[in-house]
N, CA, C and O atoms as a GROMACS GRO file, in nm:
protein
  316
    1MET      N    1  -4.230   5.469   2.375
    1MET     CA    2  -4.129   5.493   2.254
    1MET      C    3  -4.154   5.628   2.206
    1MET      O    4  -4.263   5.685   2.204
    2VAL      N    5  -4.021   5.682   2.160
    2VAL     CA    6  -4.046   5.830   2.112
    2VAL      C    7  -4.010   5.820   1.966
    2VAL      O    8  -3.896   5.788   1.932
    3TYR      N    9  -4.110   5.847   1.877
    3TYR     CA   10  -4.063   5.851   1.716
    3TYR      C   11  -4.014   5.998   1.688
    3TYR      O   12  -4.063   6.103   1.728
    4PRO      N   13  -3.900   5.978   1.606
    4PRO     CA   14  -3.835   6.108   1.549
    4PRO      C   15  -3.944   6.186   1.460
    4PRO      O   16  -4.043   6.131   1.412
    5VAL      N   17  -3.920   6.284   1.450
    5VAL     CA   18  -3.988   6.370   1.362
    5VAL      C   19  -3.903   6.446   1.285
    5VAL      O   20  -3.830   6.530   1.338
    6ALA      N   21  -3.905   6.424   1.153
    6ALA     CA   22  -3.779   6.473   1.056
    6ALA      C   23  -3.817   6.617   1.026
    6ALA      O   24  -3.927   6.630   0.973
    7GLY      N   25  -3.760   6.710   1.045
    7GLY     CA   26  -3.785   6.849   1.012
    7GLY      C   27  -3.777   6.854   0.880
    7GLY      O   28  -3.748   6.749   0.822
    8ARG      N   29  -3.802   6.987   0.795
    8ARG     CA   30  -3.859   7.011   0.679
    8ARG      C   31  -3.707   6.978   0.591
    8ARG      O   32  -3.708   6.912   0.487
    9GLU      N   33  -3.592   7.031   0.646
    9GLU     CA   34  -3.446   6.994   0.589
    9GLU      C   35  -3.442   6.866   0.553
    9GLU      O   36  -3.424   6.840   0.434
   10GLU      N   37  -3.458   6.767   0.645
   10GLU     CA   38  -3.449   6.611   0.652
   10GLU      C   39  -3.530   6.578   0.569
   10GLU      O   40  -3.480   6.490   0.499
   11ALA      N   41  -3.656   6.607   0.533
   11ALA     CA   42  -3.761   6.547   0.473
   11ALA      C   43  -3.734   6.596   0.283
   11ALA      O   44  -3.791   6.543   0.188
   12GLY      N   45  -3.629   6.709   0.278
   12GLY     CA   46  -3.608   6.743   0.154
   12GLY      C   47  -3.739   6.852   0.112
   12GLY      O   48  -3.777   6.860  -0.005
   13LEU      N   49  -3.795   6.925   0.210
   13LEU     CA   50  -3.868   7.012   0.184
   13LEU      C   51  -3.808   7.138   0.220
   13LEU      O   52  -3.750   7.158   0.327
   14GLN      N   53  -3.831   7.256   0.090
   14GLN     CA   54  -3.790   7.393   0.121
   14GLN      C   55  -3.935   7.488   0.116
   14GLN      O   56  -4.031   7.477   0.040
   15GLU      N   57  -3.917   7.566   0.205
   15GLU     CA   58  -4.035   7.686   0.197
   15GLU      C   59  -4.001   7.769   0.085
   15GLU      O   60  -3.887   7.813   0.071
   16THR      N   61  -4.100   7.792   0.001
   16THR     CA   62  -4.052   7.902  -0.120
   16THR      C   63  -4.160   7.994  -0.079
   16THR      O   64  -4.249   7.959  -0.001
   17GLU      N   65  -4.154   8.135  -0.141
   17GLU     CA   66  -4.232   8.210  -0.120
   17GLU      C   67  -4.360   8.208  -0.154
   17GLU      O   68  -4.432   8.288  -0.095
   18GLU      N   69  -4.402   8.147  -0.222
   18GLU     CA   70  -4.538   8.079  -0.281
   18GLU      C   71  -4.624   8.010  -0.142
   18GLU      O   72  -4.743   8.029  -0.117
   19THR      N   73  -4.531   7.928  -0.064
   19THR     CA   74  -4.595   7.870   0.028
   19THR      C   75  -4.616   7.946   0.145
   19THR      O   76  -4.719   7.925   0.209
   20THR      N   77  -4.514   8.055   0.193
   20THR     CA   78  -4.505   8.126   0.298
   20THR      C   79  -4.600   8.265   0.298
   20THR      O   80  -4.626   8.324   0.402
   21SER      N   81  -4.650   8.309   0.163
   21SER     CA   82  -4.699   8.408   0.137
   21SER      C   83  -4.828   8.385   0.030
   21SER      O   84  -4.807   8.320  -0.073
   22GLY      N   85  -4.941   8.431   0.053
   22GLY     CA   86  -5.019   8.397  -0.072
   22GLY      C   87  -5.114   8.321  -0.049
   22GLY      O   88  -5.159   8.307   0.065
   23LYS      N   89  -5.162   8.257  -0.152
   23LYS     CA   90  -5.276   8.148  -0.151
   23LYS      C   91  -5.270   8.039  -0.080
   23LYS      O   92  -5.378   7.995  -0.041
   24TYR      N   93  -5.165   7.975  -0.047
   24TYR     CA   94  -5.125   7.858   0.051
   24TYR      C   95  -5.115   7.904   0.203
   24TYR      O   96  -5.117   7.821   0.294
   25GLU      N   97  -5.104   8.020   0.221
   25GLU     CA   98  -5.043   8.068   0.370
   25GLU      C   99  -5.166   8.027   0.465
   25GLU      O  100  -5.125   8.035   0.581
   26PRO      N  101  -5.281   7.992   0.462
   26PRO     CA  102  -5.354   7.924   0.572
   26PRO      C  103  -5.338   7.806   0.573
   26PRO      O  104  -5.343   7.749   0.682
   27LEU      N  105  -5.313   7.726   0.447
   27LEU     CA  106  -5.282   7.573   0.440
   27LEU      C  107  -5.146   7.550   0.525
   27LEU      O  108  -5.150   7.458   0.606
   28VAL      N  109  -5.029   7.620   0.516
   28VAL     CA  110  -4.922   7.598   0.565
   28VAL      C  111  -4.947   7.655   0.724
   28VAL      O  112  -4.911   7.573   0.808
   29HIS      N  113  -4.978   7.728   0.756
   29HIS     CA  114  -5.045   7.759   0.909
   29HIS      C  115  -5.097   7.631   0.941
   29HIS      O  116  -5.036   7.567   1.027
   30MET      N  117  -5.206   7.579   0.884
   30MET     CA  118  -5.275   7.476   0.964
   30MET      C  119  -5.178   7.354   0.964
   30MET      O  120  -5.187   7.288   1.068
   31ASN      N  121  -5.100   7.314   0.885
   31ASN     CA  122  -5.008   7.226   0.858
   31ASN      C  123  -4.925   7.230   0.992
   31ASN      O  124  -4.909   7.133   1.066
   32ARG      N  125  -4.866   7.379   1.014
   32ARG     CA  126  -4.791   7.372   1.113
   32ARG      C  127  -4.850   7.359   1.240
   32ARG      O  128  -4.778   7.321   1.333
   33VAL      N  129  -4.965   7.383   1.259
   33VAL     CA  130  -5.038   7.368   1.393
   33VAL      C  131  -5.076   7.224   1.432
   33VAL      O  132  -5.083   7.181   1.547
   34LEU      N  133  -5.100   7.152   1.315
   34LEU     CA  134  -5.128   7.015   1.339
   34LEU      C  135  -5.012   6.932   1.348
   34LEU      O  136  -5.016   6.827   1.412
   35THR      N  137  -4.896   6.976   1.279
   35THR     CA  138  -4.767   6.913   1.318
   35THR      C  139  -4.732   6.914   1.465
   35THR      O  140  -4.705   6.816   1.535
   36GLU      N  141  -4.737   7.062   1.506
   36GLU     CA  142  -4.673   7.065   1.661
   36GLU      C  143  -4.805   6.974   1.737
   36GLU      O  144  -4.773   6.886   1.817
   37GLU      N  145  -4.930   6.994   1.714
   37GLU     CA  146  -5.010   6.931   1.797
   37GLU      C  147  -4.972   6.778   1.822
   37GLU      O  148  -4.957   6.728   1.934
   38ILE      N  149  -4.959   6.705   1.689
   38ILE     CA  150  -4.917   6.577   1.676
   38ILE      C  151  -4.802   6.550   1.747
   38ILE      O  152  -4.812   6.460   1.830
   39ARG      N  153  -4.662   6.622   1.734
   39ARG     CA  154  -4.546   6.623   1.802
   39ARG      C  155  -4.556   6.619   1.962
   39ARG      O  156  -4.486   6.547   2.033
   40LYS      N  157  -4.635   6.690   1.997
   40LYS     CA  158  -4.642   6.728   2.160
   40LYS      C  159  -4.732   6.608   2.220
   40LYS      O  160  -4.725   6.567   2.336
   41THR      N  161  -4.812   6.562   2.124
   41THR     CA  162  -4.923   6.430   2.169
   41THR      C  163  -4.816   6.304   2.157
   41THR      O  164  -4.785   6.240   2.258
   42VAL      N  165  -4.779   6.283   2.070
   42VAL     CA  166  -4.675   6.167   2.063
   42VAL      C  167  -4.574   6.181   2.193
   42VAL      O  168  -4.569   6.090   2.276
   43THR      N  169  -4.505   6.282   2.202
   43THR     CA  170  -4.404   6.286   2.330
   43THR      C  171  -4.484   6.270   2.434
   43THR      O  172  -4.441   6.184   2.510
   44GLU      N  173  -4.602   6.327   2.474
   44GLU     CA  174  -4.682   6.355   2.576
   44GLU      C  175  -4.735   6.182   2.621
   44GLU      O  176  -4.737   6.138   2.736
   45THR      N  177  -4.772   6.116   2.507
   45THR     CA  178  -4.831   5.968   2.532
   45THR      C  179  -4.743   5.848   2.488
   45THR      O  180  -4.781   5.734   2.462
   46ALA      N  181  -4.592   5.908   2.486
   46ALA     CA  182  -4.481   5.774   2.452
   46ALA      C  183  -4.495   5.682   2.561
   46ALA      O  184  -4.488   5.560   2.543
   47SER      N  185  -4.515   5.733   2.671
   47SER     CA  186  -4.517   5.632   2.805
   47SER      C  187  -4.658   5.555   2.837
   47SER      O  188  -4.673   5.462   2.916
   48HIS      N  189  -4.753   5.614   2.762
   48HIS     CA  190  -4.902   5.559   2.776
   48HIS      C  191  -4.975   5.536   2.660
   48HIS      O  192  -5.085   5.591   2.650
   49PRO      N  193  -4.924   5.450   2.548
   49PRO     CA  194  -4.960   5.440   2.448
   49PRO      C  195  -5.122   5.423   2.439
   49PRO      O  196  -5.180   5.466   2.339
   50VAL      N  197  -5.179   5.371   2.523
   50VAL     CA  198  -5.322   5.338   2.533
   50VAL      C  199  -5.411   5.462   2.498
   50VAL      O  200  -5.523   5.469   2.447
   51HIS      N  201  -5.323   5.560   2.544
   51HIS     CA  202  -5.396   5.692   2.524
   51HIS      C  203  -5.391   5.745   2.398
   51HIS      O  204  -5.474   5.828   2.361
   52SER      N  205  -5.286   5.698   2.315
   52SER     CA  206  -5.249   5.820   2.181
   52SER      C  207  -5.367   5.816   2.110
   52SER      O  208  -5.399   5.929   2.072
   53THR      N  209  -5.446   5.726   2.077
   53THR     CA  210  -5.556   5.730   1.974
   53THR      C  211  -5.656   5.869   2.029
   53THR      O  212  -5.679   5.962   1.952
   54SER      N  213  -5.703   5.866   2.156
   54SER     CA  214  -5.780   5.965   2.176
   54SER      C  215  -5.706   6.118   2.193
   54SER      O  216  -5.761   6.225   2.172
   55ALA      N  217  -5.604   6.102   2.226
   55ALA     CA  218  -5.504   6.229   2.221
   55ALA      C  219  -5.492   6.261   2.080
   55ALA      O  220  -5.511   6.378   2.049
   56LEU      N  221  -5.461   6.169   1.980
   56LEU     CA  222  -5.437   6.237   1.857
   56LEU      C  223  -5.559   6.274   1.798
   56LEU      O  224  -5.556   6.366   1.717
   57SER      N  225  -5.697   6.203   1.832
   57SER     CA  226  -5.789   6.282   1.791
   57SER      C  227  -5.836   6.414   1.852
   57SER      O  228  -5.908   6.490   1.788
   58GLY      N  229  -5.791   6.444   1.989
   58GLY     CA  230  -5.789   6.565   2.022
   58GLY      C  231  -5.725   6.678   1.957
   58GLY      O  232  -5.771   6.789   1.931
   59ALA      N  233  -5.595   6.623   1.934
   59ALA     CA  234  -5.506   6.721   1.863
   59ALA      C  235  -5.554   6.768   1.712
   59ALA      O  236  -5.520   6.877   1.665
   60LEU      N  237  -5.627   6.683   1.649
   60LEU     CA  238  -5.667   6.691   1.508
   60LEU      C  239  -5.805   6.782   1.532
   60LEU      O  240  -5.831   6.864   1.444
   61SER      N  241  -5.888   6.771   1.636
   61SER     CA  242  -5.999   6.832   1.663
   61SER      C  243  -5.957   7.002   1.699
   61SER      O  244  -6.024   7.102   1.672
   62LYS      N  245  -5.836   6.997   1.762
   62LYS     CA  246  -5.780   7.125   1.780
   62LYS      C  247  -5.736   7.213   1.665
   62LYS      O  248  -5.746   7.335   1.650
   63CYS      N  249  -5.690   7.125   1.592
   63CYS     CA  250  -5.655   7.193   1.457
   63CYS      C  251  -5.752   7.222   1.370
   63CYS      O  252  -5.757   7.333   1.317
   64LEU      N  253  -5.843   7.123   1.344
   64LEU     CA  254  -5.957   7.139   1.276
   64LEU      C  255  -6.038   7.278   1.277
   64LEU      O  256  -6.079   7.353   1.189
   65CYS      N  257  -6.044   7.278   1.434
   65CYS     CA  258  -6.115   7.409   1.464
   65CYS      C  259  -6.073   7.523   1.430
   65CYS      O  260  -6.156   7.613   1.422
   66CYS      N  261  -5.906   7.557   1.395
   66CYS     CA  262  -5.864   7.692   1.368
   66CYS      C  263  -5.905   7.716   1.213
   66CYS      O  264  -5.898   7.828   1.163
   67ILE      N  265  -5.950   7.602   1.142
   67ILE     CA  266  -5.980   7.623   0.986
   67ILE      C  267  -6.052   7.743   0.948
   67ILE      O  268  -6.016   7.823   0.862
   68PRO      N  269  -6.177   7.750   1.032
   68PRO     CA  270  -6.279   7.851   0.964
   68PRO      C  271  -6.194   7.990   1.001
   68PRO      O  272  -6.174   8.078   0.917
   69THR      N  273  -6.155   7.995   1.117
   69THR     CA  274  -6.085   8.114   1.193
   69THR      C  275  -5.976   8.169   1.090
   69THR      O  276  -5.974   8.287   1.056
   70THR      N  277  -5.897   8.085   1.050
   70THR     CA  278  -5.761   8.097   0.958
   70THR      C  279  -5.818   8.145   0.806
   70THR      O  280  -5.765   8.230   0.735
   71LEU      N  281  -5.927   8.076   0.780
   71LEU     CA  282  -5.991   8.121   0.634
   71LEU      C  283  -6.066   8.231   0.634
   71LEU      O  284  -6.057   8.311   0.541
   72ASN      N  285  -6.148   8.252   0.735
   72ASN     CA  286  -6.205   8.413   0.731
   72ASN      C  287  -6.133   8.502   0.763
   72ASN      O  288  -6.173   8.614   0.731
   73ALA      N  289  -5.997   8.494   0.840
   73ALA     CA  290  -5.908   8.604   0.830
   73ALA      C  291  -5.856   8.654   0.698
   73ALA      O  292  -5.823   8.769   0.672
   74ASP      N  293  -5.852   8.541   0.611
   74ASP     CA  294  -5.773   8.571   0.493
   74ASP      C  295  -5.876   8.604   0.382
   74ASP      O  296  -5.838   8.615   0.265
   75VAL      N  297  -6.031   8.622   0.422
   75VAL     CA  298  -6.098   8.650   0.326
   75VAL      C  299  -6.088   8.794   0.250
   75VAL      O  300  -6.130   8.809   0.136
   76ASP      N  301  -6.030   8.898   0.326
   76ASP     CA  302  -6.008   9.019   0.267
   76ASP      C  303  -5.864   9.022   0.200
   76ASP      O  304  -5.809   9.118   0.147
   77LYS      N  305  -5.817   8.893   0.216
   77LYS     CA  306  -5.666   8.937   0.110
   77LYS      C  307  -5.720   8.869  -0.010
   77LYS      O  308  -5.644   8.893  -0.104
   78VAL      N  309  -5.825   8.788  -0.050
   78VAL     CA  310  -5.843   8.741  -0.157
   78VAL      C  311  -5.893   8.852  -0.255
   78VAL      O  312  -5.998   8.916  -0.242
   79PRO      N  313  -5.786   8.869  -0.373
   79PRO     CA  314  -5.816   8.937  -0.483
   79PRO      C  315  -5.945   8.956  -0.557
   79PRO      O  316  -5.948   9.026  -0.659
   0.00000   0.00000   0.00000
């Protein structure tokens, strides 16, 4: 079973300048990575739901691994 994933517009969310640049940029980036990994995982495991738990935990691990890199890259931007 494939679950529909609502886009930002369908969810009533809008990107503001504050979310796309500035102090929230690392969080927005991590959210996009996680969303994409979950979307790919749900699509790939739709026919094999028994594997979805381990696949989702792998997607989460992949996203969490990028947090230190993302935050360290923005250390120079902190005022």
